[in-house]
N, C-alpha and C positions, 0 to 999 in steps of 0.2 A: 581317833573315835571312828568308829565304823560303824554304819547302822545298817541293821538287816531289815531288808524290807522285801515282800514277795516281787516276783517281775511284773506282775499285773496291778500292783499296788493293793493297798488294804481294802476289804470289802468295806463299803459305807451302809452300816446297819444303823446309824441314826437318822436315815433318811426319811422322815414320817409323812411325807407327802404321798397323795394319792393319785391315781391315774385318774386321767381327765375322763369323763363319760363318753362324751362322743368326739373323734377327729372328723370336722366337717370341712378341713381343706389342707392340700398339700401342693405345695411347687417346689421346684428346683430350679435355682438361678445359677448360671454356670459363669465362673470368673477363671480369669488368666490363671491363678493358682488352686483352684479347684470349684467346688460347688457350694453353694449356700441352701441349706432344706429350710422352707418356711413352712410351719405348721399351724392351723388354726383348729383350736378346739372348742368345746362347749361343757363348762362343768355344771353340774345342778343348782347352783344358786348364784348369787354374785359375790363379789370379796374375795374369790380365789386369787392367789397370786404365786410368784416366784416360780413362774412354768419354767421348764427345761425338758429338753429331749435328750433322754437317759439313751446311750448306747448298751446295746446287750451285747453278750459274746465277747466281751472287751474290746467292742469297736470293730471286730473283725468280721467281714461278711462270711455267712455261712450257706454255701451254695450259690454264689452270687448276690445273696441277699442282705444287705445293709440294714439292721433292724434296730428302731428305736422307739422307747417308752415314753409316751406324753405324759409327763408328771406335773403336778400344782399342789401348792398347801393350800390347806383348808383355811377358811375366814377364824378369826379369833373368836367371833360372836357370832351368833344367828342372824341369817341374812334372807331377805326375800327371794324368790324364785325370777322373777320379772320377766324379762323378753329374750327369746332366745338371741338376739343381737345383743342386747347389753350384757349378756354373762359370755359374748365372746373373749377369748384370750390366746395370745398368740406366742409362738417360742420357734427359736433357729437354733441351727448347730453348720459348723463350716467343716468341709471335708475336704482335704487337700489332695491334690491330684494323686501323690503316691498313696493314701488310704482309697483312692476311688479304683485303683488298678483292681482287676477282678470282679467290680461290684456290676451289676446289669440291673438291679433293681434295689429302690429305697425303700422301706416300709416303717411307717408309725403307727403304733398300735394305741388305742384306746381300751376304755375298759368295756363298752360295747360294738366297738368297729375298730377296723384299721384302714389306712389308706396306704394305696403303694402306687410310686412312681418308677417308669422304666427308664432307661437310659438309652 
């Protein structure tokens, strides 16, 4: 039996997560096998979860820029706004040396801003 699947995989139309309000921090940690992107975000209230840096453009750099969107799942019930520090949420992504070829800049986007790190 042969499955017919698009080369870039199936689109994930069931992703109901929202883009985090603000990206408050971004750092890149070099490793022997590539790099780890660490991003910190601030959602509008407490309780957001399932944070992920979702690659754009199929994970391929565009004009030397590798772009991620910082997504989070909303809480299942109403939550307080609390303090900015309490609402802090983190996500990360690994990029191999092969995927880093041709990348000059890594951008993580939120709903209100984006952060960029240059290599």
